C-alpha positions in Angstrom: 85.9 91.8 -63.6 89.5 92.4 -62.6 88.7 96.0 -61.7 85.7 94.8 -59.7 87.8 92.3 -57.8 90.5 94.9 -57.2 87.9 97.2 -55.6 86.8 94.5 -53.2 90.4 93.6 -52.3 91.1 97.2 -51.5 88.0 97.8 -49.5 87.6 94.5 -47.6 91.0 92.8 -47.9 91.9 93.6 -44.3 88.9 91.6 -43.1 88.5 88.8 -45.7 91.1 86.0 -45.8 89.3 83.6 -48.2 87.8 84.6 -51.5 85.8 82.8 -54.1 85.9 84.5 -57.5 83.2 82.5 -59.4 80.4 80.3 -58.0 78.8 77.6 -60.1 80.1 78.6 -63.5 78.3 75.8 -65.2 75.0 77.0 -63.9 75.8 80.5 -65.0 76.5 79.3 -68.5 73.8 76.6 -68.8 71.0 78.7 -67.4 72.1 82.1 -68.6 73.1 81.3 -72.2 71.3 78.0 -73.0 68.0 77.5 -71.1 67.7 81.3 -70.5 66.2 80.9 -67.0 69.0 83.0 -65.4 70.3 86.4 -66.4 70.9 87.5 -69.1 68.1 85.2 -70.2 69.6 84.1 -73.5 68.8 80.9 -75.4 71.8 80.4 -77.6 73.7 77.4 -79.1 76.5 75.4 -77.6 79.2 77.8 -79.0 77.9 80.5 -76.7 77.8 78.0 -73.8 81.4 77.1 -74.1 82.4 80.7 -74.8 80.7 81.7 -71.6 82.7 79.1 -69.6 85.9 80.2 -71.3 85.4 83.8 -70.4 84.5 83.0 -66.8 87.8 81.1 -66.5 89.7 84.1 -67.9 87.8 86.4 -65.5 88.9 84.3 -62.6 92.5 84.3 -63.8 92.5 88.1 -64.2 91.1 88.5 -60.6 93.7 86.2 -59.2 96.5 88.0 -61.0 95.4 91.4 -59.6 95.5 89.9 -56.1 98.9 88.3 -56.4 100.4 91.3 -58.1 99.0 94.0 -55.8 97.4 92.5 -52.6 99.3 89.4 -51.7 100.6 91.0 -48.5 97.0 90.7 -47.2 97.7 87.0 -46.9 94.3 85.6 -48.2 93.6 82.5 -50.2 91.6 82.6 -53.4 89.4 79.8 -54.7 86.9 78.9 -57.4 83.6 77.1 -56.6 81.9 74.7 -59.0 78.9 72.4 -58.8 78.9 68.7 -59.5 76.4 65.8 -59.7 78.5 62.7 -59.0 78.5 60.3 -61.9 78.3 56.7 -60.7 78.7 54.0 -63.4 75.6 51.8 -63.6 77.8 48.7 -64.0 81.5 47.7 -63.8 81.6 47.5 -67.6 84.5 49.5 -69.1 82.2 51.4 -71.3 80.0 52.5 -68.4 83.0 53.7 -66.4 84.2 55.6 -69.5 80.7 57.2 -69.8 80.8 58.3 -66.2 84.3 59.8 -66.7 83.0 61.6 -69.8 80.3 63.2 -67.7 82.7 64.2 -65.0 85.0 65.8 -67.7 82.1 67.7 -69.3 80.5 68.9 -66.1 83.4 69.3 -63.7 86.7 69.0 -65.5 85.5 71.6 -68.0 86.0 74.2 -65.3 88.5 72.6 -63.0 91.2 71.1 -65.3 92.2 74.6 -66.7 92.7 75.9 -63.2 95.1 73.1 -62.4 96.7 72.2 -65.8 95.9 75.1 -68.0 94.0 72.9 -70.5 90.5 71.5 -71.1 89.9 67.8 -70.7 91.1 65.9 -73.7 87.7 64.1 -74.0 86.0 67.5 -74.4 88.5 68.5 -77.1 88.0 65.3 -79.0 84.2 65.6 -78.8 83.9 69.3 -79.6 87.0 70.1 -81.7 87.1 73.8 -82.5 83.7 74.4 -81.0 85.6 74.5 -77.7 87.6 77.7 -77.4 91.4 77.6 -77.1 93.6 79.3 -74.6 96.7 81.2 -75.7 100.0 80.2 -74.1 99.8 83.3 -71.9 96.3 82.4 -70.7 97.3 78.8 -70.0 100.1 80.1 -67.8 97.8 82.5 -65.9 95.2 79.8 -65.3 97.5 76.9 -64.3 97.8 77.0 -60.5 95.4 79.9 -60.1 93.5 78.5 -57.2 94.6 78.1 -53.6 91.6 76.0 -52.9 88.8 74.4 -54.9 85.2 74.8 -53.8 82.7 72.1 -54.6 78.9 72.2 -54.3 77.7 68.6 -54.1 74.1 67.5 -53.5 73.4 64.2 -55.2 74.5 61.6 -57.7 73.1 59.9 -60.8 73.6 56.6 -62.5 75.5 56.9 -65.8 75.8 54.4 -68.6 77.2 54.2 -72.1 75.0 55.5 -74.9 76.7 56.1 -78.3 73.7 58.0 -79.5 74.4 60.9 -77.1 76.9 63.7 -78.0 79.3 62.8 -75.2 78.5 59.1 -75.2 76.5 58.8 -72.0 73.0 58.6 -70.6 72.1 59.4 -67.0 69.2 58.9 -64.6 68.3 59.1 -60.9 66.9 55.6 -61.4 68.5 52.4 -62.7 67.1 50.5 -65.6 64.7 48.6 -63.3 63.3 51.9 -62.0 65.0 51.8 -58.6 66.0 55.2 -57.3 69.7 55.9 -56.5 68.6 57.1 -53.0 65.7 58.6 -51.1 64.2 61.6 -52.8 64.4 65.0 -51.1 62.4 68.2 -51.8 63.3 68.5 -55.5 62.8 66.2 -58.5 66.6 66.0 -59.0 67.7 65.8 -55.4 68.3 62.3 -53.9 70.0 61.4 -50.7 73.2 59.6 -51.8 75.8 59.8 -49.1 78.5 57.9 -51.1 78.5 60.8 -53.5 80.3 63.0 -51.0 83.1 60.6 -50.3 83.5 59.7 -54.0 83.7 63.3 -55.1 86.4 64.1 -52.5 88.4 60.9 -53.4 88.2 61.7 -57.1 89.3 65.3 -56.7 92.2 64.3 -54.3 93.5 61.6 -56.6 93.0 63.5 -59.9 94.3 66.9 -58.7 97.2 65.8 -56.4 95.5 66.4 -53.1 94.5 70.0 -54.0 93.1 71.8 -51.0 89.3 71.3 -51.3 86.4 72.8 -49.6 82.8 71.6 -49.7 81.1 75.0 -50.2 77.6 73.7 -50.4 75.7 70.5 -49.6 72.2 70.1 -48.2 68.6 69.1 -49.0 65.1 70.3 -49.0 62.0 68.4 -47.9 58.7 68.4 -49.6 56.1 70.4 -47.6 58.5 71.7 -45.0 57.3 75.3 -45.7 54.2 74.5 -43.7 55.9 72.9 -40.7 55.4 74.4 -37.3 56.7 73.7 -33.8 58.1 70.3 -33.2 58.0 69.4 -36.9 60.7 72.0 -37.4 62.7 70.9 -34.4 62.5 67.2 -35.1 63.9 67.3 -38.6 64.9 63.6 -38.8 65.3 63.5 -42.6 67.7 66.4 -42.8 69.6 65.0 -39.8 70.0 61.7 -41.7 71.1 63.5 -44.8 73.8 65.6 -43.1 75.1 62.8 -41.0 75.3 60.4 -43.9 77.2 62.9 -46.1 79.5 64.0 -43.3 80.4 60.4 -42.4 81.1 59.7 -46.0 83.4 62.8 -46.2 85.2 61.9 -43.0 85.8 58.3 -44.1 87.2 59.5 -47.5 89.4 62.2 -45.8 90.9 59.6 -43.4 91.3 56.8 -45.9 92.8 58.8 -48.8 94.6 61.4 -46.7 92.8 64.3 -48.3 93.2 68.0 -47.7 89.6 69.1 -46.8 89.7 71.8 -44.1 86.2 73.3 -44.6 82.7 71.9 -45.2 79.7 74.2 -45.4 76.1 73.2 -45.1 73.5 74.8 -47.5 70.4 75.1 -45.4 
């Protein structure tokens, strides 16, 4: 991967000033090595899942090292982009808040903590023990501080509550226990319009990672049946307008209130 990255830096570095080494690592690992719906189409155990993530992090670190050692005069920034479903505690109970944090650790901190601190989240180490790979001291040093910006793909949120029967101690749903959805459903079974997710994600990242420069590299929605739209139906896209305006307002409110460093927001159409 370092050789591949070096080839790109050498060929395109005079034109490209922002790089993302890996996009959605959790999806690569979950779907490539667990569910098997992505390449290489394997259905393996959790050891393979965490080994995949471990190797993606090391690949990122190797690509960054090549750039900083050989191409830093090009003046580009290098980032890493990961996806996140915001975890909103179902209640204010301490155990539900802890459950939500465990979900964030497992699905977000798993990839982001090593880039900032050189270590996996402690909650993951406690839950997985030696099933979670370990970094050498040299690898920790290469990973820590290896991003100039963090990219986040954020689409929706889920309610999360404590469930001791689950491996990481939480259960999640797009509906609360009364069956009320967390937001208006979009064009996929998992995608709900939850504007507060955007602001909460940005606040969380800013506070946890010391105002790390953060980009929203994807956010957007689909709409059921839109493939058959014609003419004014396409132009008068009120649902998508509502989705984007809600999320962007939430982002702007959080950036202003918490003094966050968010220079870029990209829509995923």
